[in-house]
N, C-alpha and C positions, 0 to 999 in steps of 0.2 A: 257630803256627807260620811262619817267613819263607817256605817253597812258595807257602803257601797266600794270600800279599798279592795275586798278579794285578798285574792292570793299573789298577784302583783307586788304587793307592799310585802307580803311574806316570802317571795323568793327574792327580793333586794335585803330582805335582814341579814342575807349572807354580808352583803358588802359592809355592813353595820360592825360586825365582829372585830376589823381592825382599827375602830373610830375610838377615841376614849371615851369611857362614859360617865364621868363626872367632869363637871368645873366647880371652880369656887370664887368666890366674891364678897363682898361686905351687902352687893346689893342685888345679890342672887335669891332666887325665890326656892323652897323646900319640895322635895316631893311628897313627905306627909301633910305641910299645907295643901298644897295642889288636891291631893285628894280629900281632905276634910273640905275644903270648898267646893267640892263639883259636888259630895254628899250631902253636905246641907243646901248647895242650890237647887238640886233635884233636877231632871230631865229637863223642861222648862221651862227656868224661872224668867220672872218679867224684865228683867234686868240684866245685862252681861255681870257675869262674876267679877270678872278681870275689870279694872276699873280706866280704864280707856279714856283718853280725851282725843277722838280722832280729828276736830276740829282744830284742836292746836298742832298738832300732827301733820295736818294738811297745808300745802301753801295758800297762805293767803287768808285761814281760817275760815272756809265756809260753812254755812247753817248743815248741821247735822241731826239726824232722826234716828233714832234707836229701830232697829229691825228684829229680826229672828235670832232667837238665841236657842240653842241646843247643848246640853252638858251630858257627857258620859264619863262613866267610873268603869273601870272593868271588874268581875265578878270575883278574881282573886288578886293578891295581892303580890303574888308570886309568877313571876314569867316564866314560861312551859320551857324543858329543856330543849327541847325543839321547836321553836316557832310554828317554823314551816308544816312539820309532820301534825303539829296541831290543828292548823287550821284545814288542811288538808283529810285529815284521818277523823278528828274528833269534833269539827264542824267549828271549832273556835273561831270568832273576829279577829282582826289582825290587832284590836285595844285589848283582846282579852289574852291572846297568846300573849303580847308585851306588857300585859299587866300593868298598863296605861290609864291615864284620866284626858278627856278632851274638852275643849271648850272651843264651840263655833258661835261667833256673833258677828250679826249684820249690822252695818250701819246704812241710811239711805242719804247720800248726797248728790243733789241738784239730778235727781230723776235716776240716777244710778245707784249700783246695790255694793258698798265694799264689803268683802268677807275675809273676817279674819279668823284661823284655826290655830288656837295652840294647842299641843299635845305636850304631855309628860309622861316618862316611861323610867322605871328604875337602870334600863340597861340603855344602850346608845342607838335606840330605835325610834325615838322619835321623828325624824325626818323619813326613816324609812316608811311609816305608814301613810304619810304624807304622797308617797312617791305617783301613784297612780292620779290623786288629785293635780300634782303639781305638772303630770303629761296631759292631763286632758284639759286642764285650764290653759295652759301655755302653747300647746298645741308641739311638746319638745316630741322629738323619735325615742322611739326606747332605747335604740342603740345610743343615745346621748344621757340616757337618765339613768344610769348605772354609775357614771362619772360623775354626774350632779351630786346624786345622792352617797358617793363615797366623799367626798370632798367638802362639807360642810363648811359655814362664814365660822369663824374666830366666835366666841360667846361676845354678845353685844352688839353683832355687825349682822349686817345684810348681805344677801347674794340673789342676783336677778338672774331669770332664765334668759336663756337669747331669745331675744328681741324687747326685752326690758318691761315687760308687761304684768309678770309677777314676780313677788318675792319668798323667800323665805329667810329666815331670822335664826340666830340659836340664840337663847335665852338663858343667861347665868345660873347656874344652880349651886345651890351649899350645899355638900357634903354628895351622897350619891345620888344617883339622877342625870337625865338626861330631857331637855326640853327645846322646842322650836316653835316658831309663828309664822305660819303660813298668811300671806296678805295677798287677795285678787282684788284690786281695786274698780275694775269694770271701766280702765281706760280714763278713769279721774286723775290720776299721775300715773307717769311710768316713768322710765330710766332714771334717772340720778334723783329725779324728784319722789321716786317710790323708794329707792333706796333713803333717802333721808327721812320720810314718812315713817317705812318700816323701824328704821334704828330709832326712831322716837317713840314709836309705839313699844319699843323693848325697853325701852327707860323707862317706862309708865306701869310694867308690870308689876305687881305685886300681891302676893299671897302666902 
């Protein structure tokens, strides 16, 4: 969950400053629409505000049941001048320091839980906020994490962690903004199948 991201995400924010902070495309989402969707949904909506069809994205189209949903929006729309200092000295969360919005939606498949997490930020920080979760869920050594975060996939594409058990996809954004989708399928799919599933989910995102 976002609250557990802590200072590690802030430390890795420095890596993001060299990454382009906006993308564009006819099928991209917008920062404003993401924030409006998060605000309208509230913290614990009954259904995921992102219209994912997880069954269609998975090989074989298994039965899928919706699970826990958590939505968060930063208290401000303006990123902190120094996000790391804002977390360390002002006690801000990583999401507030980056002025982002977050959508976490779980899905139950064959007794396992597929966790999806969409983060949208004004600057190129979305994947950085995911860094602790990426490391924790994949077992990736911290030494490799900085390089992974500093080299995100192209918009519409996914990138697997070493071992192929967790994926991060980059969401096309119209105008200013940056967005990433984290997928931990709990072993339901791995490797190339996870890559294809994540890219299918990316193509379904509409805000």
